[in-house]
C-alpha positions as CSV (number, residue, x, y, z in Angstrom):
1,M,132.5,335.5,125.4
2,G,131.9,336.2,121.8
3,D,129.5,333.2,121.4
4,F,126.4,335.1,122.6
5,P,125.2,338.4,121.2
6,P,124.5,341.1,123.8
7,E,120.9,341.3,124.9
8,S,119.1,344.0,123.1
9,P,116.4,346.2,124.7
10,E,113.8,344.6,122.4
11,S,114.6,341.1,123.8
12,P,111.6,339.8,125.9
13,E,114.0,338.5,128.4
14,S,115.7,341.8,128.9
15,P,114.5,343.9,132.0
16,E,115.0,347.0,130.0
17,S,112.2,345.8,127.6
18,N,109.7,345.8,130.4
19,E,110.8,349.2,131.6
20,S,111.0,350.8,128.2
21,R,107.5,349.7,127.3
22,C,105.9,351.5,130.1
23,L,103.9,354.5,129.0
24,L,104.8,356.4,132.1
25,N,108.3,356.8,133.4
26,V,109.6,353.6,135.4
27,K,110.6,355.8,138.3
28,F,107.2,357.3,138.4
29,I,105.5,353.8,138.3
30,K,107.7,352.6,141.1
31,L,107.1,355.6,143.2
32,A,103.3,355.5,142.7
33,A,103.0,351.7,143.0
34,T,104.8,351.8,146.3
35,G,102.9,354.8,147.7
36,F,106.0,357.0,147.8
37,G,108.0,354.0,149.2
38,S,105.6,353.2,151.9
39,G,105.1,349.8,150.4
40,Y,108.6,348.9,151.3
41,A,107.7,349.2,155.0
42,P,109.1,345.9,156.7
43,L,105.8,345.3,158.7
44,A,102.3,345.9,157.3
45,P,103.2,347.6,154.0
46,G,99.4,347.6,153.1
47,T,98.7,349.5,156.2
48,A,101.6,352.0,155.6
49,G,100.3,352.5,152.0
50,T,96.7,353.1,153.4
51,L,98.1,355.8,155.6
52,V,99.4,357.6,152.5
53,G,95.8,357.8,151.2
54,I,94.7,360.0,154.1
55,P,96.2,363.3,152.8
56,L,94.8,362.5,149.4
57,Y,91.4,362.0,151.0
58,W,91.7,365.4,152.8
59,A,92.4,367.1,149.5
60,F,89.9,365.3,147.4
61,S,87.1,365.7,150.0
62,A,87.3,369.5,149.6
63,F,85.9,369.1,146.0
64,A,82.2,369.3,145.1
65,W,81.0,365.7,145.1
66,P,80.8,365.3,141.3
67,L,84.4,366.4,140.9
68,W,85.4,364.3,143.9
69,L,83.7,361.2,142.2
70,L,85.5,362.0,138.9
71,T,88.8,362.5,140.7
72,I,88.8,359.2,142.7
73,A,87.5,357.3,139.5
74,A,90.4,358.7,137.5
75,F,92.9,357.9,140.4
76,T,91.4,354.3,140.4
77,C,92.1,354.0,136.7
78,L,95.6,355.2,137.3
79,A,96.0,352.7,140.2
80,W,94.9,349.9,137.9
81,Y,97.5,350.8,135.3
82,V,100.2,351.4,137.7
83,A,99.5,348.2,139.6
84,D,99.6,346.3,136.3
85,E,103.0,347.9,135.3
86,G,104.2,347.4,138.9
87,E,103.6,343.6,138.7
88,R,105.7,343.5,135.6
89,L,108.5,345.7,137.1
90,F,108.6,343.8,140.4
91,G,108.1,340.4,138.8
92,R,105.4,339.2,141.1
93,K,101.6,338.9,141.2
94,D,100.2,341.5,143.6
95,A,103.7,342.2,145.2
96,Q,103.3,343.4,148.7
97,C,105.2,346.5,148.0
98,I,102.4,347.6,145.5
99,V,100.1,349.7,147.7
100,I,98.5,352.1,145.3
101,D,95.5,349.8,145.4
102,E,95.2,350.5,149.2
103,I,95.4,354.2,148.5
104,A,92.6,354.0,145.9
105,G,90.6,351.7,148.2
106,L,90.7,354.3,151.1
107,Q,89.4,357.0,148.8
108,W,86.3,354.9,148.0
109,T,85.8,353.9,151.7
110,L,85.7,357.6,152.6
111,F,83.8,358.9,149.6
112,L,80.8,361.1,150.7
113,V,82.0,360.9,154.3
114,E,82.4,364.1,156.3
115,P,86.1,364.8,156.9
116,T,86.5,364.4,160.7
117,V,89.2,362.7,162.6
118,L,86.8,360.1,163.9
119,H,85.3,359.3,160.3
120,V,88.8,359.0,158.9
121,G,90.0,356.8,161.7
122,L,87.0,354.5,161.4
123,G,87.2,354.4,157.6
124,F,90.9,353.5,157.9
125,V,90.2,350.7,160.3
126,F,87.1,349.3,158.4
127,F,89.0,349.4,155.1
128,R,92.0,347.6,156.5
129,L,89.8,344.9,158.2
130,F,87.7,344.2,155.0
131,D,90.9,344.3,152.9
132,I,92.6,341.7,155.1
133,W,89.5,339.6,155.5
134,K,88.4,339.8,151.8
135,P,84.7,338.9,152.2
136,F,83.0,337.8,149.0
137,P,83.6,338.9,146.2
138,A,86.9,340.5,147.2
139,R,89.0,337.3,147.4
140,L,87.4,336.1,144.1
141,F,88.4,339.3,142.4
142,Q,92.0,339.1,143.7
143,E,92.4,335.4,142.6
144,R,90.6,335.5,139.3
145,L,91.0,338.9,137.7
146,P,94.2,339.4,135.7
147,G,97.0,341.9,136.4
148,G,96.4,345.3,137.8
149,L,92.5,344.8,137.7
150,G,92.8,342.0,140.2
151,V,95.2,344.0,142.4
152,V,92.8,346.9,142.6
153,A,89.4,345.2,142.4
154,D,89.6,343.3,145.7
155,D,90.4,346.7,147.4
156,L,87.3,348.3,145.7
157,A,85.2,345.5,147.1
158,A,86.7,346.0,150.6
159,A,86.1,349.7,150.2
160,L,82.4,349.2,149.4
161,Y,82.0,347.3,152.5
162,G,83.9,349.9,154.6
163,N,81.9,352.8,153.1
164,L,78.6,351.0,153.7
165,L,79.4,350.3,157.3
166,L,80.6,353.9,157.8
167,Q,77.5,355.3,156.2
168,L,75.3,353.2,158.4
169,L,77.1,354.2,161.5
170,M,76.9,357.9,160.6
171,R,73.2,357.7,159.7
172,Y,72.0,355.4,162.5
173,G,74.7,355.2,165.0
174,G,75.3,358.8,165.7
175,V,78.9,358.7,164.6
């Protein structure tokens, strides 16, 4: 018992060292990373997390477009940081419970889209399909980019596809 010194918070093996090095409070990181706990859903945590993004979209879409753009860009930067810290806290690369990337992705899917129930529903479905399918370069981003950047970047690629499809349907499909 007396042979080993107690682990200090500065020890790299200590879980406290990861938690204490976070710039933001660990509880906030876990709450944000998991989309207020939606990432703990036993089935389809990414889908549950995406649903959490809908109220944010309703709020952000009320802004003038330049402020809307700045707001979701700032949220995406926060998502990158939170996903990076979340990977450390949960001890896994792109842990399933980390869904802040889906929340950010939905914001980009619905950017400059009129807030109607139909548009939100289509945007939700398109984003989830592209996020699951991961067409080029989304899968490449997820596999090759490090940390939180890789966690978020594949969702941004899926969001771009979703937004383009939604914009085309609104413009040319009468949606």
